[in-house]
C-alpha positions as CSV (number, residue, x, y, z in Angstrom):
1,M,0.0,0.0,0.0
2,L,1.0,3.6,-0.9
3,L,0.6,6.5,1.4
4,C,0.2,9.5,-1.0
5,I,0.5,12.7,1.3
6,D,-0.2,16.2,-0.3
7,C,0.1,19.3,1.8
8,G,-1.0,22.5,0.9
9,N,-1.2,25.8,2.3
10,T,-4.6,25.4,3.5
11,N,-5.4,21.3,3.6
12,T,-3.2,18.0,3.9
13,V,-4.8,15.2,2.1
14,F,-4.0,11.6,3.1
15,S,-4.7,8.8,0.0
16,V,-4.0,5.2,0.2
17,W,-3.1,3.7,-3.0
18,D,-3.3,0.2,-3.5
19,G,-2.0,0.1,-7.2
20,E,-5.3,-0.1,-8.8
21,R,-7.4,2.6,-7.0
22,F,-7.4,4.9,-4.0
23,V,-9.0,3.0,-1.1
24,C,-9.7,6.0,0.9
25,T,-8.6,9.9,0.9
26,L,-8.6,11.7,4.4
27,R,-8.0,15.5,4.5
28,T,-7.0,17.8,7.7
29,A,-6.3,21.3,8.3
30,T,-2.3,22.0,7.4
31,E,-0.8,23.2,10.9
32,H,3.1,23.2,11.1
33,Q,2.8,22.6,14.9
34,R,1.5,19.3,14.4
35,T,3.6,16.2,15.4
36,A,4.1,13.1,14.1
37,D,2.2,11.3,16.7
38,Q,-0.7,13.3,15.9
39,Y,-0.9,12.9,12.5
40,F,-0.8,8.9,13.4
41,V,-3.6,9.2,15.7
42,W,-6.0,11.3,13.4
43,F,-4.8,8.9,10.5
44,S,-5.2,5.5,12.4
45,T,-8.6,6.6,14.0
46,L,-9.9,7.4,10.7
47,M,-9.0,4.1,9.2
48,A,-10.2,2.3,11.8
49,H,-13.9,4.3,11.3
50,H,-13.9,3.2,8.1
51,K,-12.9,-0.1,8.6
52,L,-10.1,-0.3,6.2
53,P,-7.1,-2.2,8.1
54,V,-4.3,-1.4,5.4
55,E,-0.7,-1.8,5.8
56,I,1.4,1.1,4.7
57,T,4.5,0.0,3.0
58,E,5.7,3.1,1.2
59,C,5.0,6.6,1.1
60,I,5.5,9.7,-1.3
61,L,5.3,13.5,0.1
62,S,4.7,16.5,-2.0
63,S,4.3,19.7,0.5
64,T,4.5,23.3,-0.4
65,V,4.8,23.9,3.2
66,P,8.6,23.3,4.1
67,R,7.9,23.3,7.8
68,V,5.6,20.3,7.9
69,V,8.2,18.1,5.9
70,F,10.1,17.1,8.9
71,N,7.3,15.8,11.0
72,L,5.6,14.1,8.1
73,R,9.0,12.4,7.5
74,V,9.0,11.1,11.1
75,L,5.7,9.8,10.8
76,C,6.2,7.8,7.9
77,D,9.4,6.6,9.5
78,R,8.5,6.0,12.9
79,Y,5.0,4.5,12.0
80,F,5.3,3.0,8.6
81,N,8.9,2.0,8.6
82,C,9.7,3.3,5.5
83,R,11.1,6.5,4.2
84,P,9.1,8.6,2.2
85,L,9.8,10.1,-1.1
86,V,10.1,13.5,-1.0
87,V,8.9,15.4,-4.3
88,G,11.1,18.5,-5.1
89,K,14.3,17.0,-3.4
90,P,17.1,15.7,-5.4
91,E,16.8,12.0,-4.7
92,C,13.1,12.2,-6.1
93,L,13.4,11.8,-9.9
94,L,10.7,13.2,-12.3
95,P,9.4,11.6,-15.4
96,A,10.4,15.2,-17.4
97,I,13.0,18.0,-16.2
98,P,11.4,21.1,-15.8
99,R,12.3,23.8,-18.4
100,V,12.5,26.9,-16.6
101,D,14.9,29.9,-15.6
102,E,18.1,28.5,-14.2
103,G,18.1,28.7,-10.2
104,T,14.2,28.6,-10.2
105,Q,12.4,26.3,-7.8
106,V,9.3,24.8,-9.2
107,G,6.3,24.2,-6.6
108,P,6.0,20.4,-6.0
109,D,2.2,20.9,-6.3
110,R,3.1,21.9,-9.8
111,L,5.3,19.1,-10.8
112,V,2.7,16.7,-9.5
113,N,0.0,18.1,-11.3
114,T,2.3,18.0,-14.6
115,A,3.3,14.4,-14.1
116,G,-0.5,13.5,-13.2
117,A,-1.9,15.4,-16.1
118,Y,0.5,14.1,-18.7
119,D,0.1,10.5,-17.9
120,R,-3.7,11.0,-18.4
121,H,-4.0,13.5,-21.2
122,G,-0.6,13.7,-22.9
123,G,1.1,16.9,-23.5
124,D,0.5,20.5,-24.9
125,L,-2.0,21.3,-21.8
126,I,-2.9,24.1,-19.6
127,V,-3.5,22.7,-16.0
128,V,-5.6,25.2,-13.7
129,D,-5.4,24.2,-10.2
130,F,-8.1,26.3,-7.8
131,G,-6.1,26.2,-4.5
132,T,-5.2,28.7,-1.9
133,A,-3.8,30.4,-4.9
134,T,-4.9,29.8,-8.7
135,T,-2.1,28.5,-10.6
136,F,-1.9,27.9,-14.3
137,D,0.8,25.0,-15.4
138,V,1.8,24.9,-18.9
139,V,2.8,21.0,-20.0
140,A,4.7,20.5,-23.2
141,H,4.4,18.0,-25.8
142,D,6.8,15.8,-23.9
143,G,5.6,16.4,-20.3
144,A,7.7,18.9,-18.9
145,Y,6.3,21.8,-16.9
146,V,7.7,24.8,-19.0
147,G,6.2,27.6,-16.8
148,G,3.0,28.8,-15.9
149,V,1.1,31.9,-14.1
150,I,0.0,31.9,-10.2
151,A,-2.8,34.6,-9.6
152,P,-4.9,35.1,-5.8
153,G,-6.9,32.2,-5.1
154,V,-10.8,32.3,-4.9
155,N,-11.2,32.3,-1.3
156,L,-7.9,33.9,-0.7
157,S,-9.3,37.0,-2.8
158,L,-12.9,37.0,-0.9
159,E,-11.1,36.9,2.3
160,A,-9.1,40.3,1.6
161,L,-12.4,41.9,0.1
162,H,-14.0,40.9,3.7
163,H,-11.2,41.9,5.6
164,A,-10.4,45.3,3.8
165,A,-13.8,46.5,3.4
166,A,-15.5,46.8,6.7
167,A,-19.0,46.8,5.3
168,L,-18.6,43.7,2.8
169,P,-19.6,40.7,4.5
170,H,-18.3,37.2,4.2
171,V,-20.0,35.2,1.3
172,D,-19.6,32.0,0.0
173,V,-18.5,31.2,-3.6
174,T,-21.3,30.2,-6.1
175,K,-22.8,30.5,-9.3
176,P,-25.0,33.7,-9.0
177,Q,-28.4,33.3,-10.8
178,Q,-27.6,37.0,-13.0
179,V,-24.9,39.1,-13.5
180,I,-26.2,41.8,-12.0
181,G,-26.6,41.8,-8.5
182,T,-29.4,43.3,-6.6
183,N,-28.0,43.6,-3.2
184,T,-24.3,43.1,-1.7
185,V,-24.0,39.8,-1.3
186,A,-25.2,39.0,-4.9
187,C,-23.2,41.8,-6.1
188,M,-20.1,40.1,-4.4
189,Q,-20.8,36.6,-5.6
190,S,-20.9,38.1,-8.8
191,G,-17.8,39.7,-9.3
192,V,-16.1,36.7,-7.6
193,F,-17.6,34.1,-9.9
194,W,-18.0,36.0,-13.5
195,G,-14.4,37.6,-12.7
196,Y,-12.6,34.5,-12.3
197,V,-14.6,33.1,-15.1
198,G,-12.9,35.8,-17.3
199,L,-9.6,35.4,-15.4
200,V,-9.2,31.6,-16.5
201,G,-10.4,32.4,-19.7
202,G,-8.3,35.5,-20.5
203,I,-5.2,33.8,-19.2
204,C,-5.5,30.6,-20.8
205,D,-6.1,32.6,-24.4
206,R,-3.1,34.3,-24.0
207,I,-0.9,31.3,-22.9
208,R,-2.3,29.5,-26.1
209,G,-1.3,32.9,-28.1
210,E,2.1,32.7,-26.9
211,Y,2.4,28.7,-27.1
212,D,1.2,29.0,-30.4
213,R,0.2,25.1,-30.5
214,P,-3.4,23.9,-29.8
215,M,-3.8,23.2,-26.0
216,R,-6.4,21.3,-23.8
217,I,-7.1,22.9,-20.5
218,I,-7.6,20.6,-17.6
219,G,-9.4,21.9,-14.2
220,T,-8.6,20.8,-10.8
221,G,-9.1,21.7,-7.2
222,G,-12.3,22.0,-5.4
223,L,-13.9,24.6,-7.3
224,A,-13.0,23.7,-11.0
225,S,-16.3,22.1,-11.3
226,L,-18.2,25.1,-10.1
227,F,-16.5,27.3,-12.5
228,S,-16.8,25.2,-15.3
229,Q,-20.7,25.9,-15.0
230,G,-19.9,29.8,-16.2
231,D,-18.5,29.0,-19.3
232,V,-16.7,26.3,-21.5
233,L,-13.6,26.8,-19.8
234,F,-12.0,23.0,-19.5
235,D,-11.8,20.4,-21.5
236,G,-11.5,18.0,-18.8
237,I,-11.6,18.0,-14.8
238,E,-9.7,16.0,-12.7
239,D,-10.5,16.0,-8.9
240,D,-7.6,13.6,-8.0
241,L,-5.2,14.9,-10.6
242,T,-2.5,15.7,-7.5
243,M,-2.8,12.6,-5.8
244,H,-2.7,10.5,-9.2
245,G,0.5,12.9,-10.2
246,L,2.1,11.5,-6.8
247,T,1.4,8.0,-8.0
248,V,2.8,8.5,-11.3
249,I,6.2,9.7,-9.8
250,H,6.5,7.0,-7.4
251,R,6.1,4.5,-10.1
252,Y,8.7,6.2,-12.2
253,N,11.4,6.4,-9.1
254,K,10.4,2.4,-8.9
255,D,11.0,1.9,-12.5
256,Q,14.1,3.7,-12.6
257,G,15.4,2.0,-9.2
258,S,16.1,4.8,-7.4
259,I,13.8,3.4,-4.3
């Protein structure tokens, strides 16, 4: 059993892969103070609750929060008796080397999304990930990450608007019934929803113009399916793209004999 761990700025996701499918996916808030022991108590309790007596034999980890990596490494070593493969570290091989400016460190989440998207859809892709940030990853014809765009995340924008303007409430992200809002909440929801539909569509059009080749757009992240309702933004939506990418990278390292 392979334990895939994706640690983002907001949430950390644990998924167990049995070689053919994910048998369970668990989510917790990302907190750098959480110890390896606390992770294990949380994980083992939920596994027992779901009646999944699996035995973890291998681990792979991707984290955009460097401070949590140590405790997640300890978790894998102490409780699963294995050394985790950490995406972004020199010992973790990638199916295709990123082609970016020298000295640039590409976020592990973007490398993982690239690997997962290429495995499922081939090359010449734009991967749009709705997370704490909204990222656009350009995947070349050979599966290499060749650059992208980073924009503020949807919920981050809403929080900033709420905190910066005292009279504006916190609102949920949803598709409004009409563009013109007739109350404050509806106006904010329209601005965020249609604003991000325009942002995604506009940036993807400009990427396609620069790339000068036909490209498909793959959406992922919790809000991808919501924003696909606003326009024909995506050629496909992958809810588990990051986790799938972790299994692809792990399999590649096994095939290369590095683990």
